[in-house]
C-alpha angles and dihedrals in degrees: 000000000000117000122211127204108239112255136149090254094060099035087109090066093059115104094343095308098301094139091051090050089050090054092044091052093048090049089049091052091053093048089050091050091048091051093046096045111022089150090068103087097194121119120262115214141193116198122194109198120192119191127185127201123184122230113214124202120176092352093303135101107265103175142317130254109218119197124196122202127181120199121190112196121196125172115268118251111231131187135156139200134199112241136183125228110227142146118277123216089273092053097250119129110253139166118262131183133193111244092203096041111035094174094050116047093179091056111129123215128203089261088061094061111095114245097010101093101024 
């Protein structure tokens, strides 16, 4: 059985190419994020982490367990909404928002005026 020295060039040979697929999936995720949110100027990043842990038998180095982790990092999407704390039908305090006036949860509509839309 041939043995290969681990390099970036032959990483695709390892475990049937799983590390290469992990990298390809992370790069694809970043590309999709860039297409879906080009207005967010933050950097997207893919990190390949390689860790090695020795295995000792009879006080000697037997072999090494090598772990590969791929981390795609895309900017978080953040939004906020103004809400009103009011009593729900069961009497418990809950959060409410106005569908037609997202910046003013206390906004009344014509359907909220008694007798107008009945």
